[in-house]
N, C-alpha and C positions, 0 to 999 in steps of 0.2 A: 538635253536642251543646253545650249550654250549660254552662259552667264557672263556678261561683261559689266562690271560695276565700276563706275567712275566716281571717285571721291574728291570733292572740292571741300575746302576747309579754311576756317580762320586760323591764323597762326596762334598756336598755343591751345587750341581746342582739343588736341589729341587725335585729330583726323588721321594722321599717318599711323598711329598706333591702332586705331580701329581698322584701317585698311589692311594692315599687316596681320592682325589677329583674324580678321574675316578670311584672308587668304589661307591661313593655317587651318581654320575650321573647315573650310570648303575643299582644301587640298588643291588649290589652284595658285598660279604664279601671281606675285604682287610686283608691279612695276612702279618704281619711284626713282631711286638712284640707278637701278638696273636699266631703266628706260633711257637715262642719260648716257650710260655706257654703251647701250645698243646704238643709239643715235650717233654717238662718236664714231663707233666702228663703221657704221653704214655711211656716214657722210665725210669721214676724214677730218671732221672738226674736233678740237680737243674737248675733253670732258669739262675742263675749267671754263672754256669759252662758252659752251652751251649753258652751263649752270649760272654763269655770270650774266648773260644776256636774256635768258628765257623769262624772267619775271621783272624786267626793267621796263619802264614806260618809254615808248619810242622817242620822245623828245626830251628825255631827261638829261642828255649830255649838254644841251643848251644851258640848262640851269646849273649843272654841275661845273661846267667850265666857266660860267659867268660871262659867257660871250653871246650877246643877243644877236649876233650876226653869223652864228654858227652855220646856219643853212646856206648863207651866201658863200661862206668859205668852204662849203662842201662837207663840213664835219657832220652835220645833222644827217645828211644823206648816207654817209658812211656808216653811222650808228644804226640807221634804219636798215641798211642792207645787212648788217651783222645780226641784228635782232630777227630779221626775216629768215636768214639762213638757219639760225638755231631753231626757230619755230618750224620751218619746213622740214628740218631734219627729224624732229620729234614727231611731227604729223606723219611722215612716211613710215616711221617705226610703229606708231600706234596703229595705223591702217594694216600693217604687216602682222603685227602680234595678235590682233583679233581674229585673223584668219586661222590662227593655229589652235584656237580654243578658248575656254573660259579663262578669265583673269580679272584682277583688280588693278585699276590704274589710278594713281594718286596724282591729282592736279593735272598740269600740262594741257589745260583746255580740252581734255579728252571728250568731255560731254558735248562740246560744241563741234568737234571733229567728226564724231560718230553719229550716224542716223538714230533718231530717238527710239525707233522700234527695236534696235539692236543692243541697247544698253539700259542700265538702271543708273540713273544719276542721283547721287546723294551729296548733300551739303551738311557738314558738321560745324556747329557753332557752340559757343560756351559763354558763361557769365564772365564779365571782365575780371573779377576777383580769381576765378579758377584759371583763366588763361594767364594772369600775371603770376600766380603761384607756380604753375607749371614751368613757365619760361624762366622764372627765377632759379628754380631747382635744377632744371636741365642745363642751364648755362652758367650757373654759379654767379649770378649778378644780382644787384640790389633792385628794389621795387621800381625806382625811378627809371633805371636803364631798361628794365623788362617792359615797362609800359611804353617807353619810347620805341623799343624794338617791335612790339606788337603793332603799334600804330603805323610804323614805317613799312613793315613787311606787308601788312594787310592792304595798305595803300598801293604798294607795288603790284600785288596780286590782282587787285581790282583793276588797275590801269591796264595791265597785261591782258586779263581776260576780256575787258570790255572793248579793247582794241581789236582782238581777234575773234570775238563772238558777236552774235546778233542779239544777245540778251545781256543783262547786267549781272556782275558777280554778286553773290549773296542775296539775290532776289528770288522769290518763290517761282516765278515763271521760268526760271533757268533750270530748275531741278525737278526730279520726281518726288524726292523726299528731303526734308530739312529736319535734322535731329539735333537736339541739345545734349551734349555730352555731360553738361552740368546736371541735367534733369535725369537722364537715363544711365549715365556711366558709360565706360568703355564696353563692358560685356552686354549691357542693355541695348546700346546702339548696334552691336554686332547681331544680337538676337532679332532685333526689329528689322534689319536689313535682310536677314535670311528668311524671316516671315514674309517680307515683301516679295522676295524672289519666288517663294513657294506659291504665293497668291498670283504672281505674274504668270508662272508656269501653268497653274491650274486654269486660269482664264484663257490662256492660249490654247489649251486642249479642248476648250468647250466648242 
């Protein structure tokens, strides 16, 4: 049976680590940075371009530039076009890789791109203290900067997901499972996802 696991996550929750460990345990590929590389090769867009635009809100350039007439000047439309190009490139790669077999896909709106019956969608979240500690240690920054980074990146992820999806980022109706890495830990989350896959397979065989 093919297993496609889509991992959505709060920044600092350990979602990427959970996805990578899950792929090792199951012996299947994990697509995160690798997906960006494949999207770059397929589309001809640079990896830097895709990574820069993929989790940016469509209208953010108007605020970043401080130009309320950005759309009139055509700047907003240019940014929208760039963001759409990056999204389209990754969407095409996601649709291709799931045809090749089981895999773990981290982020990239994969859960909204793929039909619900073909994937297991999981959202990883964590307590604020745990996220802050993880981001501080990983990036060697102080608590204030870590909290700011968490808030900023999660806001970008939500805006990106909400724009391209029919459901909301981080809300129960958008996922099959929501797991707290603070409550269950990295290994516990991996085990629970595997248990869910087994249950899904068993119910499919009935």
